[in-house]
N, C-alpha and C positions, 0 to 999 in steps of 0.2 A: 111731584114726581112726574118727571119727563112722559112722556107721551111717546105708544110706538113708530108716529111719523114723526116726531123729533129725530128720534134715537136712528132713524134710518137716513133723517136728513145726517146727521154727523155722524154715527160710522158706518153707513155705507148701507146695500141690501139685504147683505150679507154678516152683519159685524161680528166680530171676533169677540169672546171672553173678556178681556183687558178691556177693550173700549168700552164693551157693555157695563164690566163692574168700574169702571171709573165714571163713566159720564151717569151711572144711576146712584154712585157713591159719593158724586161734586156736584153735578149738573153740568160744570162747566166745558164749553165745546173747545177750548184753548185745552184743557189739560184732555179731552178725550183726544184731541189730534193729537196731544201729546204719547197718549198711548197709543195709538195708532203706529206712528214711529217707530214705539219701542219695541211692540210687536212685530215690527216687520223687519228690525234689526235684530229679535231675538229669534224669526224665525232664519235670515241670513247666518247667522251665527249656527243657527242648529245644524241648517245644509254642509256648511264649511266643515264643520264637526263630524259630520257623518261622512263628508267625502273625506276629510283624513284619515277617518277608523277604515273605511273601506278601500281607500288610496293602499293604506298602511298591509292589511291584510291580502288583498293581491301581490302588492307587492314583496312580504312575507311567503305566500303560496308560490311565487315563482323563484324566490330566493329557496327555499327547501325542495323544489325541485332540479335546482339547477346543482344545490351542493349535493345531493343526491347524484347527481352522475357525475359531478367534479369528485365527489369521495371515489366513485367505484373505478375513476381512470385515474387518480391518487394510488387508489390501492393496488392496479395493474403496474402502475412507474415504477412503485416501490418496490411490488414483486421481478419484475423485467432489470432490476437495478443490481439486485440482491442477486442474480446470477451470474460466478464469476470463474474465468476459465480454471480449471486445474491442470495439474504436473501430472505426468504417467502415460503409460501406450494411450490415453485414449485424449492426450490432452489436445490436437486440435480438433475434436469434436465439442468436446467441451467450451475449446473457444468460439468454434462458430456458433454452438448453442448462444451465450454471449452477447456474440455480436448480434444475432436475431431479438436475444432480450432487449438491447438498446435499442433496437429497432422496432420493437414494441413500444417500447418506452417512450421512444419519439411521436409513435402515433398517438399512445394516452396523451402525451402532452401537446399534441396538437389540437384532438378533441379537446382538453381541456378549454386549451385559448378559444374555441368554437364556443363550446359553451359558454364560457364566461362572456363573450362579443353579443351573445345571441340571449342569455340572460340580460346583462343590459339593456337590449333593444328593448325587449317587452316590459323591463318596467316601466320605460322614457315613452314608450307609447300609453301604459295602463294609467300612469298619469294622466297625460295629456288630454286623454278621455273621461276622466272621471273629474277632473278637476273643470274641462269645456264644458259636462254638464249642467257641475255645481253652479259656474257662473252664469249660466244661462237660467238657471233658477232662481239665483239671488235678484238676478236685474228683473226676474217676472214680478219678484216681491216687489219693486219699485213700478211696477204698472208701464213697464217696458215693452213693447211690440216687436216680438222674436222673429216676428214674420219679416218683416224688410232686415232686419237684423243679418237673420240666414240667407236671405236673397244675397244682400250685399257682401257676404263672406263669400257664398258660393262663388258669383259675379268674381272677387278677388281673386279667389280659388282659381277657378279657373284661366286668367289673366295669368297668373304665377305660372299654371300649369304649361300654358304656352311658353311663357319666356323662357322659366328654366326648364325643362321639358330636357334635356340631355341632363341636370343633376334628378332631377326624379329619378330616371332611367339609370345612372349610374347606382343610386341607391336601391332599386328595387333589385337589380341583377347584383350587388354584393348579399342584398337580404338572400335572396335564392343559390345563391355561390355556397355562403354558408350553411344553408340550412340540406341541401342538396350533399354535404363532401365533395366540391367538384375538385376540387385541390387545396393543399394548405404549405403554410412554411416547412421548406425542404424540398418539395414536392418539382422533380425537372420536369418544367410543362413547355407546350409549344401554341401561342397564342396568334398565331399569323408572323405579324411585324416584331414580335419579339420574341427570342427561346432561353433559357434560363433555369437557376433555380429561383424558386418563391422565396423571399426576404419577407414580405406582409404584404397582409391581406388587410384592406379594411371595407368597411363601408361603403366609398367611393371609389379608392383606388385601389391597385396592387400593382406590388414591387417586387420586379424578375429582372436578376443579373445573369446577364449574358455570358458567356465561354472568354470574351475578353474587356468583363470586368465592369462592363456598362451596367447601372443600375437605372432601367427604365421603369419610368410610374405612368400604368397603363388606366385610364377612366373604367371604370367595370362593366358601362354601357358600351364600350367600344369591344366588348369579347364577343366575338358571333359566335366562338369553338374553342376550345380547346384539348389539346393532346393531352395526357398528362402520362409521362413516360415512367412514373413509379407507385405505381398503385395496385397491389396484389403482388402482379410478377412482369418480367422484363425477357426481353429475348435479345438474346446475340444472336446476326447472320450475318457470316462468312461466304465472303466469293474465294477460292484460293484458287489461284491459277497455276496450272502445269505446263509444260510445254508440249505440243503434238505428239512426238515422239516418247511419250509416258505411256508404263501402262496405266489406266485407267483404276483397275482394281486395286492396281497395287497401291498406290497414291492413294485413291480412299481408304484401304483397310490403313495406313500409318494415320492418316487426319482423326481415323475413328479412333485408334489405340491414343494419340497425345489426349485426345479430348477426355477421353474414357479416364486417363489417370487424372487431368484435372478435377475431373467430376466424385472419382474419390478421395483426393484429398480435402475434398471439401476447403479450400482458401476462405478463409474468414471474407475476402473483398472480392473473389472472385468466386461465390459460391452457384454450384451449379443444381439444379432442383431435380430433375430429371436425368436418364441416360441423354446424354449427345446422339443425335439424328442426323445422318448423311440422306442428305435428300435428292443427289444424283448431278448429272452433269448443268449445270444452271445455263450457261454461255460456248459461245463457239464464236472465240475473239478474233483480231487481226493475228494480234503476238501467241495466246495461248487458249487452253482452254479451264473456263471457270469450273471448281466443284462446291459446290454450297452444302453449308454445315451450320447446324442451327442448337443452337442450347439455351434452356430454360432456366432464368436464372432469379434473386433476389430482387426486388425494383432497386431501381437506378448503378447497378453493377453488370448491365449487360457493352462499358466502353471498358472499365477494368479485366473482366472479362475475357471481350475480345482482345487485348491487349497481351493478355498473360498466354492466350492462344496461339494469337500471329507469331511470339515468340516462339514457342513451343515449337511449332510445328514448323521453321523454319531451320532451326536446330533438329529436328527430326529428318524433314529433306533432306539435309546436308550430310546426316549419318546412312541415309540410304541412297545414296544418288541420286535423287531427283531433283531434277534442274526446275525452277521455276522460270517462267518465262522472261524473256526481256521483247522491247521493239523489231522485227526482223524484216528486213527487205528484199528483194529476190530483186536485181541490177541483170537486164542483157545487154554485152558487150555487143555491138555489131558493127563489121567495119565493110566498106564499100570501094568497088574497084571501079577502077575507070572502065 
């Protein structure tokens, strides 16, 4: 029968059950050492199995949350797409409803893409954290001192942080952009050096197509501020010039009448949301007087609405005999006598 001191010498001060049982049964130090190795392997396998189960559980919870969000977005998208324009006296109103429904569908699709990206990011982060903890626990089973290892990893992390700080900044900025929903695919934005339609949003870069067709690849960390011109609603601002001898009251009435007609028509691609407003005389220019017209429109429709209004105001001015000014100069001719 092995003594307690011999058991401590072979299996350590805190012998596990397997080593104790093997050593009591065989009395062999080799078998006891083998039992120790087998015991550590079993514990490592258990750690990995538990980590796998925890990872699967966390990923399942994340997937379930994201799928619930996506299901809501899909229902909104299907309901929006099911709205179609009808014939009849209210066809324009039905067309407007369908156009707005399609825009809601686009917003729902954008939310769906954002949810998928955030879900993938959360799943990857959860797996990284869980398996990193499991790896450290497995190393500790072999007696590896984790203190120097963690310190070395910290030093390497700091070095990588300084060396790749721009890359880290890009990823962090991309995460905050997705979480805060600053902009998405299809939005018209101005980020300083580039302005145009957002074609793709990734964690590191954003792609923007400008009016000339140029595709800009912008690191998210370089985006200091974003002017989103297509969220919630927009405003078309028109400064319409008339000549100095024009009756300003009459000109304002004509502009207001034209804007109200466009508002009542509810053109799908130029949808005015509220009653147009005449803000009055904006500028006394070198050639004429500018009267400011402002209209609140659907997102991204301010340019199309402004084009429709300009064309109709020009036609109305021609019909009313209101002159649109052109550059004028006063020339004095002086003759000198001897």
